[in-house]
C-alpha positions in Angstrom: 66.4 120.7 122.8 69.2 118.7 121.2 71.7 117.5 123.7 75.2 115.8 123.5 77.1 114.0 126.0 80.1 115.1 128.0 83.3 114.8 126.2 85.8 113.1 128.7 88.5 115.4 127.4 86.6 118.5 128.8 83.3 119.8 129.4 81.7 121.0 126.2 77.9 120.6 126.7 75.3 120.9 129.6 74.2 117.2 128.9 75.7 114.2 130.8 76.9 110.8 130.1 74.9 109.0 133.0 72.5 107.4 130.8 73.9 104.0 131.6 71.0 102.2 133.3 67.4 101.7 132.6 65.4 104.4 134.4 61.8 104.6 135.3 60.2 107.2 132.8 57.7 109.3 134.5 54.0 109.0 133.6 52.3 112.2 132.5 49.9 111.9 135.4 52.9 112.4 137.8 54.0 115.6 136.1 52.2 117.9 138.7 53.9 116.3 141.7 57.3 116.3 139.9 56.9 119.9 139.0 56.0 120.9 142.5 59.2 119.4 143.8 61.2 120.7 140.9 59.9 124.3 141.1 60.9 124.5 144.9 64.3 123.4 144.0 64.7 125.8 141.2 63.5 128.7 143.2 66.1 127.9 145.9 68.7 127.7 143.2 67.7 131.1 142.0 68.3 132.6 145.3 71.9 131.2 145.3 72.5 132.3 141.8 71.3 135.9 142.3 73.3 136.2 145.6 76.5 135.0 143.7 75.9 137.4 140.9 75.3 140.4 143.2 78.3 139.4 145.6 80.6 139.0 142.7 79.7 142.3 141.1 80.2 144.1 144.4 83.6 142.2 145.1 84.9 142.9 141.7 83.8 146.6 141.6 83.4 147.8 145.3 82.3 151.2 143.9 79.4 149.9 141.9 76.0 151.5 142.4 74.2 148.2 142.2 72.3 147.5 145.5 72.8 143.8 146.5 69.4 143.9 148.2 67.6 145.0 145.0 66.8 142.3 142.4 65.9 143.3 138.9 62.7 141.5 138.1 63.9 140.5 134.6 66.8 138.5 136.2 63.9 136.1 137.4 62.6 135.6 133.9 66.2 135.0 132.6 67.0 132.5 135.2 63.8 130.7 134.7 64.3 130.5 131.0 68.0 129.3 131.5 67.0 126.7 134.2 64.1 125.3 131.9 66.7 125.1 129.0 69.1 123.0 131.1 66.5 120.8 132.9 64.0 119.9 130.2 66.4 118.4 127.5 68.3 116.7 130.3 65.1 114.9 131.6 64.1 113.4 128.2 67.9 112.6 127.4 68.1 110.5 130.7 64.7 109.1 130.0 63.4 110.5 133.2 60.5 111.8 131.0 59.6 110.6 127.6 61.0 112.7 124.7 57.4 112.9 123.2 56.3 114.4 126.6 58.9 117.0 127.0 57.2 119.8 125.4 54.2 119.1 127.5 56.3 119.0 130.6 57.7 122.3 129.8 54.2 123.8 129.3 52.9 122.5 132.6 56.0 123.9 134.3 55.5 127.3 132.7 51.9 127.3 133.8 53.0 126.4 137.4 55.6 129.2 137.4 52.9 131.6 136.1 50.2 130.7 138.7 52.5 130.9 141.5 54.6 133.9 140.7 52.5 136.0 138.1 55.4 135.9 135.6 53.9 135.5 132.1 55.0 132.3 130.2 56.0 134.3 127.2 58.5 136.4 129.2 60.3 133.2 130.4 60.1 131.7 126.9 61.8 134.7 125.4 65.0 133.7 127.2 64.3 129.8 126.9 64.4 130.2 123.0 67.5 132.3 123.2 69.3 129.5 125.2 67.9 126.9 123.1 69.7 128.4 120.1 73.0 127.4 121.7 72.0 123.6 121.1 73.5 122.6 124.5 77.0 124.0 123.8 78.2 125.2 127.2 80.5 127.9 125.9 77.7 129.4 123.9 75.3 129.2 127.1 78.1 130.9 129.3 78.5 133.7 126.8 74.7 134.2 126.3 74.0 134.0 130.0 76.9 136.4 130.8 75.7 138.9 128.2 72.1 138.9 129.6 73.2 139.5 133.1 75.6 142.4 132.2 72.9 143.9 130.0 70.3 143.6 132.9 72.5 145.3 135.4 73.9 147.8 133.0 77.5 147.0 133.6 79.9 148.9 131.3 81.9 146.6 129.1 84.8 148.9 129.3 85.1 148.3 133.0 88.7 147.3 133.9 87.4 144.2 135.8 85.0 143.0 133.0 87.0 139.8 132.3 86.9 138.8 135.9 83.2 139.5 135.9 82.7 137.4 132.8 84.6 134.6 134.2 82.6 134.6 137.5 79.3 134.7 135.5 80.5 131.8 133.3 81.1 129.7 136.5 77.5 130.9 137.6 76.0 129.7 134.3 77.6 126.2 134.6 76.7 125.9 138.4 73.2 126.8 137.6 73.1 124.2 134.7 74.3 121.5 137.0 72.1 122.4 139.8 69.1 122.3 137.5 69.9 118.9 136.3 70.5 117.7 139.9 67.1 119.2 140.8 65.5 117.4 137.9 67.0 114.1 138.9 66.0 114.5 142.5 62.4 115.6 141.7 62.0 112.6 139.5 63.2 110.4 142.3 66.6 109.4 140.8 68.8 110.1 143.8 71.8 108.2 142.5 72.0 110.3 139.3 71.7 113.5 141.4 74.7 112.3 143.5 76.8 111.5 140.4 76.0 115.0 139.0 76.9 116.4 142.3 80.4 114.7 142.0 80.8 115.9 138.4 80.0 119.5 139.6 82.7 119.3 142.3 85.3 118.3 139.6 84.2 121.3 137.5 84.6 123.7 140.4 88.1 122.4 141.3 89.7 121.6 138.0 87.7 123.4 135.2 86.1 126.6 136.5 87.4 130.2 136.0 87.8 130.3 139.8 90.1 127.3 139.8 92.2 128.8 136.9 92.7 131.9 139.2 93.5 129.7 142.2 90.5 131.4 143.9 89.8 128.9 146.7 87.3 131.2 148.4 85.2 131.6 145.4 85.3 127.8 144.8 84.2 127.2 148.3 81.4 129.8 147.9 80.0 128.0 144.8 80.4 124.6 146.4 78.3 125.8 149.5 75.6 127.7 147.4 75.0 125.1 144.8 74.4 121.6 146.1 
């Protein structure tokens, strides 16, 4: 995945500009250990993402027939595909894994997901490839992610609250992207990078998110609590 650096004038991509210092690049023999740690974190972030999506849908449309306790299995495929898109290119850009090893890292991660969940790799890669087509552009990723969620939950685009929902899903997309990168940094043992990302995520929530534009303090606090 091609990635660019953040533009100081506004967030344009899911890459970061933290590649300032020489980092310890992971050896391939350490991939299984890193992936075990990473997958645990990614799974936790999925729970937060699904909870945020369903809670948002219910709040925006209290009459919705969507049951918050029921999860569409395809949403898991979508989230894994999106998370892998966000984390894999980031790790190689930050030199936490070698660029030439990034495809192998992804393959090992997909194999681990399949062995632990039963989800076929090709089902996840369908979404991974779709998000890779955005080339790291956050607006494209937000739009594609929101479209996928709306289609999975069969939400009518003519709904009077659709703009609010798209805004909320956009915030969720960025939150998952940041969380995936934080998870990747932490799994590779780069705590300082993880902390810097957390600070950048907080800036997004309070200054750049849809929730901040709507002065929705409750929603900002919700994202800050769920994604950390």
